[in-house]
C-alpha positions in Angstrom: 1.9 -20.7 9.4 3.5 -19.4 6.3 2.1 -20.9 3.0 3.8 -19.7 -0.2 2.0 -20.3 -3.5 4.0 -22.7 -5.7 4.4 -20.2 -8.5 5.6 -17.5 -6.1 8.1 -19.9 -4.4 9.4 -21.0 -7.8 10.0 -17.4 -8.8 11.7 -16.6 -5.6 14.0 -19.7 -5.9 15.1 -18.6 -9.3 15.6 -14.8 -8.5 12.6 -13.8 -10.6 10.6 -10.6 -10.1 7.9 -10.9 -7.4 5.5 -8.2 -6.3 3.7 -8.4 -3.0 0.1 -7.0 -2.7 -1.9 -6.3 0.4 -5.4 -7.6 1.1 -6.9 -4.8 3.2 -7.9 -3.0 0.0 -10.0 -6.1 -0.8 -11.7 -6.6 2.6 -11.9 -2.9 3.8 -10.9 -0.6 1.0 -13.6 -1.2 -1.7 -17.1 -2.6 -1.9 -17.9 -6.0 -3.4 -17.6 -6.9 -6.3 -15.3 -3.9 -7.3 -12.8 -5.1 -4.7 -12.4 -8.5 -6.2 -12.4 -7.2 -9.8 -9.6 -4.6 -9.0 -7.5 -7.2 -7.0 -7.5 -9.6 -9.9 -6.8 -6.8 -12.4 -3.8 -5.7 -10.4 -2.5 -9.2 -10.3 -3.1 -9.6 -14.1 -1.2 -6.3 -14.7 1.8 -7.5 -12.8 1.8 -10.9 -14.3 1.4 -9.6 -17.9 4.6 -7.5 -17.4 6.6 -10.6 -16.6 6.7 -10.4 -12.8 4.7 -12.6 -10.4 2.0 -11.1 -8.2 1.6 -12.3 -4.6 -1.5 -11.1 -2.8 -1.0 -11.7 0.9 -3.8 -12.5 3.4 -4.4 -14.6 6.5 -6.8 -17.6 6.3 -7.6 -19.7 9.4 -4.4 -18.3 11.0 -2.1 -19.2 8.0 -0.3 -16.4 6.2 -0.9 -17.0 2.5 1.8 -15.6 0.2 0.0 -15.6 -3.1 -3.7 -16.1 -2.7 -5.6 -17.8 -5.6 -8.7 -16.4 -7.3 -11.1 -18.3 -5.1 -9.4 -17.0 -1.9 -9.5 -13.5 -3.2 -13.2 -13.9 -4.1 -13.9 -15.1 -0.5 -11.9 -12.1 0.9 -14.1 -9.8 -1.1 -17.4 -11.3 0.2 -16.6 -12.5 3.7 -17.7 -10.5 6.7 -15.7 -10.0 9.9 -12.2 -10.3 8.5 -9.8 -8.6 10.9 -7.8 -5.7 9.6 -4.3 -6.7 10.7 -1.3 -4.6 11.5 1.9 -5.6 13.2 0.6 -5.4 16.7 -2.2 -8.0 16.2 -0.5 -10.2 13.6 0.5 -12.8 16.1 -3.0 -12.7 17.7 -4.8 -13.3 14.5 -2.5 -16.2 13.4 -2.4 -17.9 16.9 -6.2 -17.8 17.1 -6.7 -19.2 13.6 -8.6 -16.1 12.3 -9.1 -14.6 8.9 -7.1 -11.4 8.5 -6.5 -8.8 5.8 -3.0 -7.3 5.9 -2.4 -3.6 6.1 0.8 -2.0 4.7 2.7 -2.9 7.9 1.5 -6.5 8.1 2.0 -7.1 4.4 5.6 -5.8 4.7 6.3 -8.2 7.6 4.8 -11.2 5.7 6.5 -10.3 2.4 9.9 -10.1 4.1 9.3 -13.4 5.8 8.8 -14.9 2.3 11.8 -13.1 0.8 9.9 -10.6 -1.3 11.5 -7.1 -1.7 8.9 -5.2 -3.7 5.4 -4.3 -2.5 2.7 -2.4 -4.2 -0.2 -0.6 -2.4 -2.6 2.2 -3.0 -1.6 4.8 -0.3 0.3 4.5 2.9 -1.1 5.4 6.4 0.6 8.2 8.3 0.1 11.0 10.8 -3.6 11.6 11.1 -5.0 15.1 11.2 -5.2 16.2 14.9 -2.5 13.7 15.9 -0.9 16.4 18.1 -3.8 15.7 20.5 -4.9 12.1 19.6 -1.4 10.7 18.9 -3.0 8.8 16.0 -0.1 7.7 13.9 -0.3 4.7 11.6 2.0 1.8 12.3 2.8 1.8 8.6 5.4 4.5 9.3 7.2 2.5 12.0 7.3 -0.6 9.8 8.8 1.4 7.0 11.6 2.4 9.3 12.6 -1.2 10.1 11.6 -3.5 7.2 13.8 -3.0 4.2 12.0 -3.3 0.9 10.7 -1.1 -1.9 7.1 0.1 -1.2 5.3 1.7 -4.2 2.3 3.8 -3.4 0.4 6.9 -4.8 1.6 9.0 -1.8 0.2 9.2 1.7 -3.5 8.9 1.9 -5.1 12.4 1.3 -7.1 12.1 4.5 -3.9 12.4 6.6 -1.8 15.3 7.7 0.6 14.9 4.8 3.2 17.5 5.9 3.5 15.9 9.3 3.7 12.4 7.7 6.6 13.6 5.5 8.4 15.1 8.5 7.9 11.9 10.5 9.3 9.8 7.6 12.4 12.0 7.6 12.8 11.5 11.3 12.6 7.8 10.9 15.2 7.8 8.1 12.9 6.5 5.4 13.9 7.6 1.8 10.9 9.1 0.2 11.1 9.1 -3.6 8.7 10.8 -6.0 8.6 9.1 -9.3 9.2 11.5 -12.2 8.0 14.4 -10.1 9.5 17.3 -8.1 6.3 17.4 -6.0 4.8 14.8 -3.7 1.6 13.2 -5.1 -1.4 13.0 -2.7 -3.1 9.8 -3.5 -6.2 10.9 -5.5 -4.4 14.0 -6.6 -1.4 14.0 -8.9 0.6 16.8 -7.3 0.9 19.1 -4.3 2.8 22.0 -3.0 5.1 19.7 -1.0 8.6 19.3 -2.4 9.7 15.7 -3.0 12.7 14.9 -0.8 14.1 12.7 -3.7 13.2 12.5 -7.4 14.0 9.5 -9.5 12.8 9.0 -13.1 13.4 5.3 -13.9 12.6 1.9 -12.3 16.3 1.2 -12.7 17.3 4.1 -10.6 14.9 3.0 -7.9 16.4 -0.5 -8.0 19.9 0.9 -7.7 18.9 3.0 -4.7 17.5 0.0 -3.0 20.7 -2.0 -3.8 22.7 0.7 -2.1 20.4 0.5 0.9 21.0 -3.2 1.1 24.8 -2.9 0.7 25.0 -0.3 3.5 22.8 -2.5 5.7 20.3 0.4 6.2 17.2 -1.2 7.6 14.6 1.3 6.3 12.3 0.7 3.3 12.5 2.8 0.2 9.1 4.5 -0.2 8.2 5.4 -3.8 5.3 7.8 -4.4 3.9 7.3 -7.9 1.6 10.1 -9.1 -1.8 9.1 -10.4 -2.2 9.8 -14.2 -3.2 13.3 -15.1 -6.4 12.3 -16.7 -7.4 10.3 -13.5 -6.4 12.9 -10.9 -9.0 14.7 -8.8 -8.8 18.4 -8.2 -7.2 19.1 -4.8 -9.7 21.7 -3.6 -12.6 19.5 -4.4 -11.1 16.5 -2.7 -10.2 18.5 0.4 -13.8 19.6 0.8 -15.0 16.0 0.7 -12.3 15.0 3.2 -13.2 17.7 5.7 -16.9 16.7 5.4 -16.0 13.0 5.9 -13.8 13.8 8.9 -16.6 15.8 10.5 -19.0 12.9 9.9 -16.6 10.5 11.5 -16.2 12.8 14.5 -19.9 13.1 15.0 -20.3 9.3 14.9 -17.3 8.7 17.2 -15.5 6.7 14.6 -11.7 6.5 15.2 -8.7 4.1 15.3 -8.5 1.4 12.7 -12.2 1.9 11.7 -11.6 5.5 10.7 -9.8 5.1 7.4 -12.3 2.6 5.9 -15.2 4.8 7.0 -13.6 7.9 5.5 -12.8 6.3 2.2 -16.3 4.8 1.9 -18.0 8.2 2.8 -15.8 10.0 0.3 -16.9 7.6 -2.4 -20.5 8.6 -1.6 -19.7 12.3 -1.6 -17.8 12.1 -4.8 -20.5 10.1 -6.6 -18.0 7.3 -7.1 -15.3 9.5 -8.6 -12.9 8.7 -5.7 -13.4 5.0 -6.1 -12.6 5.3 -9.8 -9.5 7.2 -9.1 -8.5 4.6 -6.4 -8.9 1.9 -9.0 -6.8 3.7 -11.6 -4.0 4.6 -9.2 -3.5 1.0 -7.9 -3.2 -0.3 -11.4 -0.7 2.5 -12.2 1.3 1.5 -9.1 1.2 -2.1 -10.1 2.8 -1.3 -13.5 5.6 0.6 -11.8 6.1 -2.0 -9.1 6.5 -4.7 -11.7 9.0 -2.6 -13.6 11.0 -2.1 -10.4 10.9 -5.7 -9.5 12.2 -6.7 -12.9 15.0 -4.1 -12.7 15.9 -5.4 -9.2 16.0 -9.0 -10.4 18.3 -7.8 -13.3 20.6 -5.9 -10.8 21.1 -9.2 -8.9 22.1 -11.3 -11.8 
């Protein structure tokens, strides 16, 4: 059921730096062929920095830790791939289906393989209107019980970010803003939300995680890495697009696991591709930081 790429397995066996990557961004996050191009660019970024990239996906029920270029290409083109979280991970594997791993499912698979650093775009969280819908991403629950370092660009901007931050605190998840006193909001570099923790170096993040391990705290360390200033989208402009996209989703009755892909795609249309460009830049930016953290963590363990 668990198939680990030979290069990834070798790196893990010799305590080398390995960075896990999700596959939902390929199958549901971006259109083809941009999705494949970005996925391969993210892997190349990590590999060039001296770490080993491991894109995770499910093929015919097997969890692949480190998909090759052909498998990533197929993920980018194939229709009907299941978007998998923790609650349907066993269903997809037992029924020999193809599945793309969300943040939660990627964390589970990465931990099974022994990988401690995972890079994504943005995490899921408390959705707007959750006080009536109870729509809260399973990503948050997984962050509370699977210990690893998760690098993102902050909670997805389509969420109720303030409630997401509060819920992370309730779950005991350390939320670190990298080189910032304010929490980044995915497409937007900064916000008016104070960062619970600020750390300024990959080494400091690795040391925090090492302490988390030594004290046997089960939570992940969530690192919010601000998008570069030149790639950041104005908050007010982005909020207008988000509200319009949310209204469109409501009109069409789109909710649950289908809502986020719909919103992201519709925002790409509204922004004339500007949000897709920002999404591409931020995941590359996260990959660089993730590789640096993984290298620092490997050094800490020597």
